[in-house]
N, C-alpha and C positions, 0 to 999 in steps of 0.2 A: 328390589329394594329390601333390605332387611328391616326388621322391626326397629332396631337401634337407629339406623339412618333415617327412617321415616319419622321416628320421635324427634330426632335432632332437627329434621327439616320442618316439622310442624312447630317445634319450639322456636326455631329461627323466624318462621313467618309470624307467629304470634308476638315475638319480641319486636320484629319490625313494625307490625301494626301498632304496638304500644308506643314505640318511639314516635311514629308518624302522628298518632292521635294526640299524644301530649304536646309535641311541638306545634302542630297546627292548631290544636284546641287552645292551648294557653296563649298563643300569639293572638288568636281571634278574641279571646276573653279580655286580654289586656287592651286590645283595639277598642272594644265596646266600653271598657272602663274609662278610656280617654273621653268618650262622648258623656258618659253618665256622671262621672265623678271628677273629671279633670286630671285623673291620675296619668302618670308616665308622660308628662308634657302635653296632655290634652287640654281642650278648651272648655270641658264641662258642658252642661245642658244650655247654659246661656250663649256661650260663643258658638257652639255647634248648631244651636237653634237658629242663630243669625245666619250662618252659612247655609243651613237648609232653606231658609226663607230666600236667600239669594238664588238658590237652585230652583226655586219654584215650589217647594214643599211648604204649604201653609196649613195650619200654623207650625212654624219651624221648630219650636220647642217640643211639640207633640211628636213630630217626625224624628227629631233627634233622639228623644226618649225611646221611641219604638226601635229605631235602628240600634241604638246602644244596647238596649235590653235584649234584642234578638242576637246581636253579636256576642254578648256576655253569656247568654243561654246557650247559644250554638257552641261556643268555645268550651264551656264547661261540660256540656253533655258529650262532646266529642272527646275531650281529654279523658273523661271518666269512662267512656265506653258504655254510656247509659242510654237506653231507649233506641238502640240500633241506629238506623239511618236518620233519625230525627235531627240530631245535632248537625250532621253534615248537610242535610237539606236546608236547614235554616241558614247555614253559612252560604250556601249556594244562592239562596233568595237575596240576601244582603249584597252579595258580591255582584250579582247581575245588576241590581239597581246602581251600585257604585260605578260599575263599568259603563253602563248606559248614560248616567248623568254627569259624572266627574271626569272619567278617564278616557272614554272613546274619542273625544275630539282631539286628544293629544297623541294619538297613535298607539303603538305597542309598548314601547320601552319605558321603564320606570324613571329613567333619567329625565324624561320630559313629562312626567306624571301620566304616562299612558296606562294601558290596562294590564300591563305585565303582572303586577303584584296581585291585584283582585282575581285575575285569570288564574294564577297559580293556586290561590286559595280555593277557588272553585273547582279546579281540576283535582286538587288533593282531596277536597271534600267529597267530590263525586266518586273518586277511587275508594275512599273509606266507606262511603254509603254502600257501594256494590260489594266490597270485601267483607264488610261487617267488622265489629270492634275486636274480634279475636278472643282468645280464651283468657287473656289477661285484661279482663274488663269487668265492670260491675254487672253488665248483662249476664256474663258467665257466672258470676258469683251468686246472683239472685234468681237465676233461671229465666232470663228474658231472651235467651239466644234465638228463640223462635221468631223474634222481630227482624232478624237479619236474613230475610229471604230475598232473592231477586225481585219478586213481585212487590213486596213492601218497599224495597229500596227505590225501585223505578217509580212507584206511586208516590212516594214522599218526595223524590226529586221533581216529578211532574207537577205535584201540588205546589212546591216551592217556586218552580218557574212561573206558574199561573199567579201565585201571590205576588211575584215580583212584577209581573205585567199589570196586575191590578194596582199595585203601589205606584207604578210609573204613570198609569192612567189618571191618578189623582194629582199629578204635578201640574201646576200652572206655568205654562211656558210663554204666555203672552204678556201683555202689558199688565202692570199692577192694576187691580180693580179701582175704578173711579167712584167716588161717592155719588150717590144718587141725588139729583137736583130735587128740591122741595117741589111738590105738585101744587 
C-alpha cells in the first residue's frame, strides 16, 4: 500500500469514527436530556421519576437523575471523543439496565418495545470503546490518546457491566414496602 492510499485509508477510518461518535453520542445525550429537562418530548425528572418508581427503582427521582445524567455525560463524551472509552462505557452501563428492566420482556424488536434500540446503542458504544475515538477527537487534540488502549477499553466496559449489575441489584422487584405497625 502506498503512503497516499494509507493516508486516505486512515483519514476515511477517522472520518467514519467521527460520524459514528457524533451520531451515537448526540442521540444518547438527547435521550438523557429527555429525562433531565423534559426536552425533545421527554417527561423530565418528575415524570421519569414516577416511571422509575414503577420499575422498582426507589427513590425514582434519584434514579431518573442518575440515568439521565449518565446518558447525557456518556453522549457528550462520546460525541466529543473525550476520555477514550469512558463515554461509550457509560452508555453501555445505562443500556444494560434499560434492556434488563424495560425492554427484555418485550422480545427483540423495537416495534414491540424490545431490546433492539438499546442493544444497538450498546453494540455501537462497545465498538467505539474498542476502536478509540480516532484522530478527529478531543483526545487527539489534547494528547489523551493513551487512554484508548485495549486494556483500558476492556476495563472500562467491564466496570460498566459491574456497575449495571449493582444498579439492578438496588431495584425493588417485590411488593411496595408496608408501613411498620406501631409497637
